PDB file with one MODEL, atoms N, CA, C and O in Angstrom:
MODEL        1
ATOM      1  N   MET A   1     -15.736  22.944  12.251  1.00  0.00           N
ATOM      2  CA  MET A   1     -14.826  21.811  12.407  1.00  0.00           C
ATOM      3  C   MET A   1     -13.723  21.897  11.345  1.00  0.00           C
ATOM      4  O   MET A   1     -14.026  22.023  10.159  1.00  0.00           O
ATOM      5  N   PRO A   2     -12.441  21.831  11.754  1.00  0.00           N
ATOM      6  CA  PRO A   2     -11.357  21.932  10.781  1.00  0.00           C
ATOM      7  C   PRO A   2     -11.213  20.659   9.942  1.00  0.00           C
ATOM      8  O   PRO A   2     -11.672  19.580  10.318  1.00  0.00           O
ATOM      9  N   LYS A   3     -10.567  20.827   8.810  1.00  0.00           N
ATOM     10  CA  LYS A   3     -10.310  19.680   7.934  1.00  0.00           C
ATOM     11  C   LYS A   3      -9.258  18.774   8.571  1.00  0.00           C
ATOM     12  O   LYS A   3      -8.424  19.227   9.354  1.00  0.00           O
ATOM     13  N   ILE A   4      -9.310  17.496   8.225  1.00  0.00           N
ATOM     14  CA  ILE A   4      -8.333  16.527   8.733  1.00  0.00           C
ATOM     15  C   ILE A   4      -7.130  16.517   7.801  1.00  0.00           C
ATOM     16  O   ILE A   4      -7.282  16.506   6.580  1.00  0.00           O
ATOM     17  N   LYS A   5      -5.934  16.519   8.383  1.00  0.00           N
ATOM     18  CA  LYS A   5      -4.726  16.460   7.554  1.00  0.00           C
ATOM     19  C   LYS A   5      -4.482  15.029   7.092  1.00  0.00           C
ATOM     20  O   LYS A   5      -4.639  14.074   7.853  1.00  0.00           O
ATOM     21  N   THR A   6      -4.097  14.908   5.835  1.00  0.00           N
ATOM     22  CA  THR A   6      -3.733  13.614   5.270  1.00  0.00           C
ATOM     23  C   THR A   6      -2.314  13.272   5.687  1.00  0.00           C
ATOM     24  O   THR A   6      -1.429  14.128   5.666  1.00  0.00           O
ATOM     25  N   ASN A   7      -2.098  12.020   6.066  1.00  0.00           N
ATOM     26  CA  ASN A   7      -0.750  11.545   6.361  1.00  0.00           C
ATOM     27  C   ASN A   7      -0.047  11.349   5.018  1.00  0.00           C
ATOM     28  O   ASN A   7      -0.386  10.432   4.270  1.00  0.00           O
ATOM     29  N   ARG A   8       0.927  12.202   4.708  1.00  0.00           N
ATOM     30  CA  ARG A   8       1.564  12.201   3.388  1.00  0.00           C
ATOM     31  C   ARG A   8       2.331  10.907   3.115  1.00  0.00           C
ATOM     32  O   ARG A   8       2.375  10.446   1.975  1.00  0.00           O
ATOM     33  N   ALA A   9       2.932  10.321   4.142  1.00  0.00           N
ATOM     34  CA  ALA A   9       3.665   9.062   3.961  1.00  0.00           C
ATOM     35  C   ALA A   9       2.716   7.964   3.492  1.00  0.00           C
ATOM     36  O   ALA A   9       3.055   7.185   2.601  1.00  0.00           O
ATOM     37  N   ALA A  10       1.532   7.903   4.089  1.00  0.00           N
ATOM     38  CA  ALA A  10       0.542   6.888   3.707  1.00  0.00           C
ATOM     39  C   ALA A  10      -0.026   7.182   2.323  1.00  0.00           C
ATOM     40  O   ALA A  10      -0.268   6.263   1.540  1.00  0.00           O
ATOM     41  N   ALA A  11      -0.240   8.464   2.020  1.00  0.00           N
ATOM     42  CA  ALA A  11      -0.810   8.847   0.725  1.00  0.00           C
ATOM     43  C   ALA A  11       0.088   8.436  -0.436  1.00  0.00           C
ATOM     44  O   ALA A  11      -0.401   8.139  -1.526  1.00  0.00           O
ATOM     45  N   LYS A  12       1.397   8.419  -0.208  1.00  0.00           N
ATOM     46  CA  LYS A  12       2.346   8.035  -1.259  1.00  0.00           C
ATOM     47  C   LYS A  12       2.415   6.518  -1.434  1.00  0.00           C
ATOM     48  O   LYS A  12       2.815   6.036  -2.494  1.00  0.00           O
ATOM     49  N   ARG A  13       2.029   5.767  -0.408  1.00  0.00           N
ATOM     50  CA  ARG A  13       2.161   4.320  -0.434  1.00  0.00           C
ATOM     51  C   ARG A  13       0.895   3.565  -0.814  1.00  0.00           C
ATOM     52  O   ARG A  13       0.969   2.434  -1.296  1.00  0.00           O
ATOM     53  N   PHE A  14      -0.273   4.181  -0.601  1.00  0.00           N
ATOM     54  CA  PHE A  14      -1.539   3.495  -0.849  1.00  0.00           C
ATOM     55  C   PHE A  14      -2.396   4.257  -1.839  1.00  0.00           C
ATOM     56  O   PHE A  14      -2.435   5.487  -1.827  1.00  0.00           O
ATOM     57  N   LYS A  15      -3.084   3.515  -2.700  1.00  0.00           N
ATOM     58  CA  LYS A  15      -4.021   4.113  -3.653  1.00  0.00           C
ATOM     59  C   LYS A  15      -5.359   3.414  -3.462  1.00  0.00           C
ATOM     60  O   LYS A  15      -5.404   2.205  -3.234  1.00  0.00           O
ATOM     61  N   LYS A  16      -6.447   4.168  -3.555  1.00  0.00           N
ATOM     62  CA  LYS A  16      -7.773   3.592  -3.388  1.00  0.00           C
ATOM     63  C   LYS A  16      -8.243   2.988  -4.709  1.00  0.00           C
ATOM     64  O   LYS A  16      -8.077   3.595  -5.767  1.00  0.00           O
ATOM     65  N   THR A  17      -8.825   1.801  -4.647  1.00  0.00           N
ATOM     66  CA  THR A  17      -9.338   1.139  -5.844  1.00  0.00           C
ATOM     67  C   THR A  17     -10.780   1.579  -6.079  1.00  0.00           C
ATOM     68  O   THR A  17     -11.364   2.284  -5.257  1.00  0.00           O
ATOM     69  N   GLY A  18     -11.339   1.164  -7.188  1.00  0.00           N
ATOM     70  CA  GLY A  18     -12.715   1.511  -7.511  1.00  0.00           C
ATOM     71  C   GLY A  18     -13.726   0.963  -6.523  1.00  0.00           C
ATOM     72  O   GLY A  18     -14.777   1.564  -6.303  1.00  0.00           O
ATOM     73  N   SER A  19     -13.409  -0.175  -5.929  1.00  0.00           N
ATOM     74  CA  SER A  19     -14.332  -0.803  -4.973  1.00  0.00           C
ATOM     75  C   SER A  19     -14.149  -0.266  -3.554  1.00  0.00           C
ATOM     76  O   SER A  19     -14.857  -0.682  -2.637  1.00  0.00           O
ATOM     77  N   GLY A  20     -13.191   0.668  -3.369  1.00  0.00           N
ATOM     78  CA  GLY A  20     -12.986   1.268  -2.052  1.00  0.00           C
ATOM     79  C   GLY A  20     -11.908   0.610  -1.210  1.00  0.00           C
ATOM     80  O   GLY A  20     -11.666   1.023  -0.075  1.00  0.00           O
ATOM     81  N   LYS A  21     -11.256  -0.416  -1.760  1.00  0.00           N
ATOM     82  CA  LYS A  21     -10.160  -1.059  -1.036  1.00  0.00           C
ATOM     83  C   LYS A  21      -8.874  -0.274  -1.294  1.00  0.00           C
ATOM     84  O   LYS A  21      -8.851   0.624  -2.135  1.00  0.00           O
ATOM     85  N   PHE A  22      -7.806  -0.613  -0.571  1.00  0.00           N
ATOM     86  CA  PHE A  22      -6.532   0.078  -0.750  1.00  0.00           C
ATOM     87  C   PHE A  22      -5.492  -0.856  -1.335  1.00  0.00           C
ATOM     88  O   PHE A  22      -5.316  -1.984  -0.877  1.00  0.00           O
ATOM     89  N   LYS A  23      -4.801  -0.363  -2.363  1.00  0.00           N
ATOM     90  CA  LYS A  23      -3.786  -1.120  -3.085  1.00  0.00           C
ATOM     91  C   LYS A  23      -2.412  -0.589  -2.676  1.00  0.00           C
ATOM     92  O   LYS A  23      -2.255   0.608  -2.432  1.00  0.00           O
ATOM     93  N   PHE A  24      -1.415  -1.479  -2.601  1.00  0.00           N
ATOM     94  CA  PHE A  24      -0.058  -1.053  -2.277  1.00  0.00           C
ATOM     95  C   PHE A  24       0.955  -1.960  -2.958  1.00  0.00           C
ATOM     96  O   PHE A  24       0.619  -3.063  -3.391  1.00  0.00           O
ATOM     97  N   SER A  25       2.191  -1.495  -3.052  1.00  0.00           N
ATOM     98  CA  SER A  25       3.277  -2.300  -3.606  1.00  0.00           C
ATOM     99  C   SER A  25       4.124  -2.851  -2.477  1.00  0.00           C
ATOM    100  O   SER A  25       4.351  -2.174  -1.474  1.00  0.00           O
ATOM    101  N   LYS A  26       4.585  -4.061  -2.635  1.00  0.00           N
ATOM    102  CA  LYS A  26       5.434  -4.667  -1.609  1.00  0.00           C
ATOM    103  C   LYS A  26       6.845  -4.100  -1.675  1.00  0.00           C
ATOM    104  O   LYS A  26       7.285  -3.604  -2.712  1.00  0.00           O
ATOM    105  N   SER A  27       7.545  -4.181  -0.548  1.00  0.00           N
ATOM    106  CA  SER A  27       8.916  -3.689  -0.461  1.00  0.00           C
ATOM    107  C   SER A  27       9.903  -4.808  -0.808  1.00  0.00           C
ATOM    108  O   SER A  27       9.493  -5.927  -1.116  1.00  0.00           O
ATOM    109  N   HIS A  28      11.188  -4.505  -0.757  1.00  0.00           N
ATOM    110  CA  HIS A  28      12.301  -5.458  -0.981  1.00  0.00           C
ATOM    111  C   HIS A  28      12.457  -5.896  -2.430  1.00  0.00           C
ATOM    112  O   HIS A  28      12.993  -6.975  -2.686  1.00  0.00           O
ATOM    113  N   ALA A  29      11.998  -5.082  -3.395  1.00  0.00           N
ATOM    114  CA  ALA A  29      12.095  -5.490  -4.800  1.00  0.00           C
ATOM    115  C   ALA A  29      13.142  -4.681  -5.562  1.00  0.00           C
ATOM    116  O   ALA A  29      13.183  -4.745  -6.791  1.00  0.00           O
ATOM    117  N   ASN A  30      13.982  -3.927  -4.868  1.00  0.00           N
ATOM    118  CA  ASN A  30      14.899  -3.014  -5.555  1.00  0.00           C
ATOM    119  C   ASN A  30      16.326  -3.516  -5.744  1.00  0.00           C
ATOM    120  O   ASN A  30      16.873  -3.421  -6.842  1.00  0.00           O
ATOM    121  N   HIS A  31      16.923  -4.041  -4.706  1.00  0.00           N
ATOM    122  CA  HIS A  31      18.315  -4.483  -4.867  1.00  0.00           C
ATOM    123  C   HIS A  31      18.556  -5.738  -4.038  1.00  0.00           C
ATOM    124  O   HIS A  31      17.687  -6.175  -3.284  1.00  0.00           O
ATOM    125  N   ILE A  32      19.769  -6.322  -4.191  1.00  0.00           N
ATOM    126  CA  ILE A  32      20.116  -7.629  -3.622  1.00  0.00           C
ATOM    127  C   ILE A  32      19.078  -8.664  -4.075  1.00  0.00           C
ATOM    128  O   ILE A  32      18.487  -9.374  -3.261  1.00  0.00           O
ATOM    129  N   LEU A  33      18.876  -8.726  -5.386  1.00  0.00           N
ATOM    130  CA  LEU A  33      17.859  -9.613  -5.939  1.00  0.00           C
ATOM    131  C   LEU A  33      18.398 -11.003  -6.279  1.00  0.00           C
ATOM    132  O   LEU A  33      17.620 -11.914  -6.562  1.00  0.00           O
ATOM    133  N   THR A  34      19.724 -11.173  -6.253  1.00  0.00           N
ATOM    134  CA  THR A  34      20.319 -12.450  -6.663  1.00  0.00           C
ATOM    135  C   THR A  34      19.953 -13.583  -5.712  1.00  0.00           C
ATOM    136  O   THR A  34      19.783 -14.720  -6.153  1.00  0.00           O
ATOM    137  N   LYS A  35      19.830 -13.299  -4.424  1.00  0.00           N
ATOM    138  CA  LYS A  35      19.525 -14.362  -3.456  1.00  0.00           C
ATOM    139  C   LYS A  35      18.025 -14.646  -3.337  1.00  0.00           C
ATOM    140  O   LYS A  35      17.623 -15.591  -2.657  1.00  0.00           O
ATOM    141  N   LYS A  36      17.212 -13.842  -3.987  1.00  0.00           N
ATOM    142  CA  LYS A  36      15.763 -14.039  -3.926  1.00  0.00           C
ATOM    143  C   LYS A  36      15.314 -14.931  -5.087  1.00  0.00           C
ATOM    144  O   LYS A  36      15.818 -14.815  -6.205  1.00  0.00           O
ATOM    145  N   SER A  37      14.368 -15.812  -4.806  1.00  0.00           N
ATOM    146  CA  SER A  37      13.899 -16.744  -5.832  1.00  0.00           C
ATOM    147  C   SER A  37      13.083 -16.004  -6.890  1.00  0.00           C
ATOM    148  O   SER A  37      12.558 -14.918  -6.645  1.00  0.00           O
ATOM    149  N   THR A  38      12.991 -16.610  -8.058  1.00  0.00           N
ATOM    150  CA  THR A  38      12.223 -16.019  -9.165  1.00  0.00           C
ATOM    151  C   THR A  38      10.761 -15.861  -8.759  1.00  0.00           C
ATOM    152  O   THR A  38      10.125 -14.858  -9.083  1.00  0.00           O
ATOM    153  N   LYS A  39      10.236 -16.852  -8.051  1.00  0.00           N
ATOM    154  CA  LYS A  39       8.838 -16.803  -7.597  1.00  0.00           C
ATOM    155  C   LYS A  39       8.609 -15.629  -6.651  1.00  0.00           C
ATOM    156  O   LYS A  39       7.599 -14.932  -6.744  1.00  0.00           O
ATOM    157  N   ARG A  40       9.562 -15.419  -5.735  1.00  0.00           N
ATOM    158  CA  ARG A  40       9.441 -14.322  -4.765  1.00  0.00           C
ATOM    159  C   ARG A  40       9.496 -12.969  -5.463  1.00  0.00           C
ATOM    160  O   ARG A  40       8.711 -12.074  -5.151  1.00  0.00           O
ATOM    161  N   LYS A  41      10.429 -12.818  -6.416  1.00  0.00           N
ATOM    162  CA  LYS A  41      10.559 -11.547  -7.146  1.00  0.00           C
ATOM    163  C   LYS A  41       9.319 -11.264  -7.985  1.00  0.00           C
ATOM    164  O   LYS A  41       8.884 -10.118  -8.095  1.00  0.00           O
ATOM    165  N   ARG A  42       8.754 -12.311  -8.573  1.00  0.00           N
ATOM    166  CA  ARG A  42       7.533 -12.169  -9.373  1.00  0.00           C
ATOM    167  C   ARG A  42       6.379 -11.710  -8.490  1.00  0.00           C
ATOM    168  O   ARG A  42       5.583 -10.868  -8.906  1.00  0.00           O
ATOM    169  N   ASP A  43       6.278 -12.246  -7.288  1.00  0.00           N
ATOM    170  CA  ASP A  43       5.230 -11.858  -6.338  1.00  0.00           C
ATOM    171  C   ASP A  43       5.401 -10.404  -5.892  1.00  0.00           C
ATOM    172  O   ASP A  43       4.413  -9.705  -5.665  1.00  0.00           O
ATOM    173  N   LEU A  44       6.638  -9.952  -5.767  1.00  0.00           N
ATOM    174  CA  LEU A  44       6.904  -8.572  -5.335  1.00  0.00           C
ATOM    175  C   LEU A  44       6.494  -7.540  -6.390  1.00  0.00           C
ATOM    176  O   LEU A  44       6.232  -6.383  -6.060  1.00  0.00           O
ATOM    177  N   ARG A  45       6.440  -7.963  -7.672  1.00  0.00           N
ATOM    178  CA  ARG A  45       6.074  -7.031  -8.747  1.00  0.00           C
ATOM    179  C   ARG A  45       4.594  -6.684  -8.735  1.00  0.00           C
ATOM    180  O   ARG A  45       4.209  -5.614  -9.206  1.00  0.00           O
ATOM    181  N   GLN A  46       3.764  -7.567  -8.206  1.00  0.00           N
ATOM    182  CA  GLN A  46       2.313  -7.390  -8.244  1.00  0.00           C
ATOM    183  C   GLN A  46       1.833  -6.378  -7.213  1.00  0.00           C
ATOM    184  O   GLN A  46       2.459  -6.192  -6.170  1.00  0.00           O
ATOM    185  N   GLY A  47       0.712  -5.724  -7.518  1.00  0.00           N
ATOM    186  CA  GLY A  47       0.061  -4.872  -6.530  1.00  0.00           C
ATOM    187  C   GLY A  47      -0.712  -5.753  -5.567  1.00  0.00           C
ATOM    188  O   GLY A  47      -1.211  -6.806  -5.964  1.00  0.00           O
ATOM    189  N   HIS A  48      -0.820  -5.349  -4.316  1.00  0.00           N
ATOM    190  CA  HIS A  48      -1.528  -6.138  -3.323  1.00  0.00           C
ATOM    191  C   HIS A  48      -2.594  -5.290  -2.636  1.00  0.00           C
ATOM    192  O   HIS A  48      -2.521  -4.061  -2.637  1.00  0.00           O
ATOM    193  N   ILE A  49      -3.574  -5.956  -2.055  1.00  0.00           N
ATOM    194  CA  ILE A  49      -4.679  -5.291  -1.373  1.00  0.00           C
ATOM    195  C   ILE A  49      -4.414  -5.317   0.132  1.00  0.00           C
ATOM    196  O   ILE A  49      -3.971  -6.327   0.678  1.00  0.00           O
ATOM    197  N   VAL A  50      -4.693  -4.190   0.793  1.00  0.00           N
ATOM    198  CA  VAL A  50      -4.518  -4.089   2.241  1.00  0.00           C
ATOM    199  C   VAL A  50      -5.511  -5.022   2.931  1.00  0.00           C
ATOM    200  O   VAL A  50      -6.671  -5.106   2.527  1.00  0.00           O
ATOM    201  N   ASP A  51      -5.057  -5.721   3.968  1.00  0.00           N
ATOM    202  CA  ASP A  51      -5.904  -6.630   4.725  1.00  0.00           C
ATOM    203  C   ASP A  51      -6.998  -5.850   5.454  1.00  0.00           C
ATOM    204  O   ASP A  51      -6.811  -4.682   5.797  1.00  0.00           O
ATOM    205  N   GLN A  52      -8.127  -6.494   5.686  1.00  0.00           N
ATOM    206  CA  GLN A  52      -9.269  -5.856   6.340  1.00  0.00           C
ATOM    207  C   GLN A  52      -8.924  -5.316   7.722  1.00  0.00           C
ATOM    208  O   GLN A  52      -9.453  -4.282   8.128  1.00  0.00           O
ATOM    209  N   THR A  53      -8.048  -6.001   8.448  1.00  0.00           N
ATOM    210  CA  THR A  53      -7.688  -5.584   9.802  1.00  0.00           C
ATOM    211  C   THR A  53      -6.961  -4.248   9.821  1.00  0.00           C
ATOM    212  O   THR A  53      -7.018  -3.533  10.822  1.00  0.00           O
ATOM    213  N   ASN A  54      -6.280  -3.897   8.741  1.00  0.00           N
ATOM    214  CA  ASN A  54      -5.526  -2.642   8.668  1.00  0.00           C
ATOM    215  C   ASN A  54      -6.260  -1.536   7.912  1.00  0.00           C
ATOM    216  O   ASN A  54      -5.819  -0.387   7.896  1.00  0.00           O
ATOM    217  N   GLU A  55      -7.371  -1.888   7.292  1.00  0.00           N
ATOM    218  CA  GLU A  55      -8.069  -0.939   6.419  1.00  0.00           C
ATOM    219  C   GLU A  55      -8.581   0.294   7.169  1.00  0.00           C
ATOM    220  O   GLU A  55      -8.531   1.403   6.636  1.00  0.00           O
ATOM    221  N   LYS A  56      -9.066   0.113   8.383  1.00  0.00           N
ATOM    222  CA  LYS A  56      -9.597   1.224   9.184  1.00  0.00           C
ATOM    223  C   LYS A  56      -8.497   2.252   9.473  1.00  0.00           C
ATOM    224  O   LYS A  56      -8.737   3.456   9.390  1.00  0.00           O
ATOM    225  N   ALA A  57      -7.316   1.789   9.806  1.00  0.00           N
ATOM    226  CA  ALA A  57      -6.181   2.670  10.097  1.00  0.00           C
ATOM    227  C   ALA A  57      -5.766   3.458   8.858  1.00  0.00           C
ATOM    228  O   ALA A  57      -5.467   4.648   8.952  1.00  0.00           O
ATOM    229  N   ILE A  58      -5.745   2.806   7.703  1.00  0.00           N
ATOM    230  CA  ILE A  58      -5.379   3.464   6.443  1.00  0.00           C
ATOM    231  C   ILE A  58      -6.421   4.521   6.095  1.00  0.00           C
ATOM    232  O   ILE A  58      -6.081   5.619   5.655  1.00  0.00           O
ATOM    233  N   ARG A  59      -7.691   4.181   6.294  1.00  0.00           N
ATOM    234  CA  ARG A  59      -8.789   5.109   6.003  1.00  0.00           C
ATOM    235  C   ARG A  59      -8.668   6.385   6.840  1.00  0.00           C
ATOM    236  O   ARG A  59      -8.971   7.477   6.360  1.00  0.00           O
ATOM    237  N   ARG A  60      -8.229   6.243   8.080  1.00  0.00           N
ATOM    238  CA  ARG A  60      -8.025   7.406   8.957  1.00  0.00           C
ATOM    239  C   ARG A  60      -6.870   8.268   8.475  1.00  0.00           C
ATOM    240  O   ARG A  60      -6.931   9.495   8.550  1.00  0.00           O
ATOM    241  N   MET A  61      -5.821   7.631   7.983  1.00  0.00           N
ATOM    242  CA  MET A  61      -4.647   8.379   7.524  1.00  0.00           C
ATOM    243  C   MET A  61      -4.886   9.092   6.210  1.00  0.00           C
ATOM    244  O   MET A  61      -4.304  10.147   5.959  1.00  0.00           O
ATOM    245  N   ILE A  62      -5.754   8.515   5.354  1.00  0.00           N
ATOM    246  CA  ILE A  62      -6.045   9.116   4.048  1.00  0.00           C
ATOM    247  C   ILE A  62      -7.547   9.383   3.965  1.00  0.00           C
ATOM    248  O   ILE A  62      -8.252   8.664   3.258  1.00  0.00           O
ATOM    249  N   PRO A  63      -8.054  10.398   4.667  1.00  0.00           N
ATOM    250  CA  PRO A  63      -9.500  10.606   4.735  1.00  0.00           C
ATOM    251  C   PRO A  63     -10.152  11.024   3.429  1.00  0.00           C
ATOM    252  O   PRO A  63     -11.335  10.751   3.228  1.00  0.00           O
ATOM    253  N   TYR A  64      -9.416  11.682   2.529  1.00  0.00           N
ATOM    254  CA  TYR A  64     -10.034  12.213   1.296  1.00  0.00           C
ATOM    255  C   TYR A  64      -9.651  11.433   0.057  1.00  0.00           C
ATOM    256  O   TYR A  64      -9.841  11.926  -1.055  1.00  0.00           O
ATOM    257  N   ALA A  65      -9.120  10.236   0.210  1.00  0.00           N
ATOM    258  CA  ALA A  65      -8.708   9.421  -0.939  1.00  0.00           C
ATOM    259  C   ALA A  65      -9.915   8.854  -1.653  1.00  0.00           C
ATOM    260  O   ALA A  65      -9.766   8.142  -2.646  1.00  0.00           O
TER     261      ALA A  65
ENDMDL
END
C-alpha cells in the first residue's frame, strides 16, 4: 500500500496540538485594520481550535501530523 500524500496547503495552515486537536490562525489580520474594532483585531491575534465537524477532513489532509 502506498503512502498517502499530505495536502501541503493544509499542512501550512494547521498544527496539531498535544491533545490531538488542530490549531489555526484566523485570516483578515494583515491590512485594512482601521475599520476593524479593537476587540475584533484582538480576537484575530489568538490561535483557534478547529471545530469537531471539520476535524475529520483536516485529519485526512494531514495524515502524518
